[in-house]
N, C-alpha and C positions, 0 to 999 in steps of 0.2 A: 504494500499499499504506499503510495506515494504521497508525502504531505505537502503537495504543491497546489497552490491556489488556482482555480480554474473559474474565477469569479468574473472575469471580463464579460462574458455572454449574460450572466445573471444580472450584472449591473446594468447592462445595456437594456435588458428586458424591463428591469425595475425603473430605470431612467430617474433615479432618485438621488438625494444628496449624499447617501452612505458611500463610503469609498473603500471599505474594507469588509471583509467576511467577518460575520460575528465570531469573536474567540470562543464563546461557550454557548452551546444550544442545548436546551433541554426538551424532552418529548414525552408527553403523556400519551402512552400507546393504549388507545382506547378503541373497542369496536370488534375484538375478536369473537365474542359470543353472538353478536348481531350478524357478523359475517358468515358464521356457520349456520345459524338459524335461517337466514335468507336462502341457503343452499340445501337445506334439509339435512344438514349434518350435525353430528354431536359436538357440543361445545369444545371437547378436547381438540377436534380437528381445527377449530378456529385458533386455538392457542398454539398448536403446532405450527400452523401457516404463520402465526405471529412471530414465532422464532426466526422463520426464514425471513420475515421482514426486518427483524433485528439485524441479521446478517447483512442485509442490503444497505441498511441505514448506516451502519459502522463503516462499510466500504465507501459509501457516498460521502459521509463526514471526512474520511481521509483524503478523498479525492478532491474535495471543495475547500480544503484548507482549514477545517475547523480543529481547534486544538483540544477542546473539552466537549464530550457528548455525554449528557446525563439522561438515562433511560428509566422512567418510572415503571418498574417491572411488577412490583407487588406492594401494595399499601398496607399500613397497619390495620386498615378496616377491611381488608380482603378476607381476614380470618373468618369473618361472618358468613362466607360463601358455604355452600355445601362441602362436607368433608371430603367427598370423592374429587371435586373439582380443586379443592385446595391441594389435595395429594397429587393431582395431575400436575399442578403448576410447579410444585416442588420437584416432581420428577423431570420436568422439562428443564428447569433451571440447572439440576445436576447434569443432565445430558448435554445441555449447551456448553457448560465449563468443561467437561470431559472430552467433548468432540471438538471444540473450538478454540480452547486454551492455547494449544501448540500454534496453531495459525495466527492467533492474536499476537503472541510473543514473537513469532518470526516476523511479523509485520510492523513491530515496534509499538504496539499498543500497550499502554499501562492500564491495568484493571484496578478500579478502586470501588469498595462497596460502602455505601452508607445505609443507615438503618439498624434497628436493634438486632442483636444476635443472641440474647440470653435465652430466648424461647424457641431457638431453632434447634433442629435434631443435630446431634454432634457431626454426622456425616456431611451435612450441609455446611456447618461451621468450618470443617476442616477444608472443605472444597473452596470456600470463599478465602481463607487464609492462603491457601496454596495459590490461587489466582493472583492475589495481591503480591505474594512474596516473588513468585516467579518473574512478574513483569514490572517490578518496582522500578527498575532502572531505564525502562523504555521511554521514548520521548516523542514519538511521532504523533500520537493521539492518546488522550487520557479518557477512558470509556468508564464513567461513573454509573454504577448500577444501583438504583434506590430500591433496595429490597427489605421488606418489613419496615417501610419507611413512613413516617408521618411527620409533617412539618411543625404542628402544634406540639407534638411529643418532643421533637428536636429542640424547639425553643424552650420549653418548660425543663428539659434537662439541662440545657446551657444555663438557665437561670438558678437552678438548684446548684450546680457546680460553683457558679459565681457567689452564691450565698454561703456555701461552705467555705470557700477560700476567704471570704470576709468574715466569717465567724471565727476562723482560725487565725485571723491577724495577718493573712498572707497579702491581702490587698485592701485598699481603702474603699469603702462603698461609694464615697463621693467621686471616685474616679472611674466608676464603671459608666462607659459609653458604648456608642455604637461599635467601635473597633473591639472593645472587650467582649460584647456578646458574639460578635462575629467570629472571634478566635476561639470560642468555647463551642461553635456548631460543628456538626460533623463534616461540613464542606470546608472547614479551615484550610487555608492554602489553595483553594479553587477559586478562580475569579467568578463573580457573580454572572448569572446567564445573561447574555445579550438578547436572546430570542427564546420564547417558549412556543412549542408547536404542540397542538392537541388535535388528534385525529378523531373521526366519527361525527363531527359536527357539534358536539356538546361545547358550551362555552363557559367553562369554570376550571379552576385550578385544582380542586379536588385534594387540598392539603399537601400540595407539592411545592417545596422550595418557596414558602410564602415570604420569608424574611429576605431571601436572596433575590428575588425577581421584582423588588420593588421598582425598578426602572427598566425591566425586560420588556421588549416588544412581544405581543401575544399574537400568534396567528392560529386560526381554528380552520382546519381542513375538513371538508365534508366526507372524504374518503374514509373507509374503515382500515384499521391499523394492518391487516394481512396484505392490503393492497398497496401499502407504502413502498416507494422505490426511489431510486435516484432522481427521478423527474419530480417527485413529490416534494423532496427536500429542496430542489431548485426552485420549485413553485413558492414554497415558503420564504426562500431567501430573496425571491424577486420581490415579495411583499415587504421584507425587511429593507431592502435597498431603497424602496420607494419612500420610506418614512424618514422623518427627521427627529433625531433623538436629542431632547433638549435638557433632560435631567433636572427638570424644575426651573431651568433658565429661560431665557428669550431664545426663540429660533432666529435663523439668519435673516429671514424676511422681516420678522417682527423688529430685530434690532436696528434694520435699515429704516424702517418707518417710524420707529419710536412708538409703536403701539403695543 
């Protein structure tokens, strides 16, 4: 996988003020079940095809010069799904790591996992550790897997750690600021996402990177996740390139007119 940017065509299509590919893209992978139902297939088949879409997304991110790709693979709330479906999802995660880890490593992809691990089976925890350790020094693309992840819980955990440090006299509570909270999040060291993509047409974040995406551009694609491919990522980037990111300040046009 080459980490060389092919953004010229995407910029041309977007014809917007952005001049660089987003450094960090997050994707809420939604629609596996609906994809399967529309075809009269079991939900498991939708999830299996979703794994194939993951492979396409990782390749496309590398091709398009994206440095960080975060995939929302299993939320903390997903445990409420039927036991059989949860078991299927766990099995697919294990299969993906076992089958794809060598290729990810060969292509210079660093794997990083965010999300709670204390309630995961020991074999899954071991695989997650193996993936992170093997790829730790890779630098072409960082693939962040949000697994058993929930943003509210992440923020609460960060607040608790800061409170414990303050109680122990290690930090002054008066010095707790945005940077301090950010440093306690599971994404510490990872830049905030520039772009969040959600498939399936749903338009919500569903407890995904809510602190980190304060100024992210949001793109909602009508396609279901198993249909996601290189062209889908390019289409999302075209929207991104067509927008003006102001981060709370004035845009270029407003600055010129004084409005």
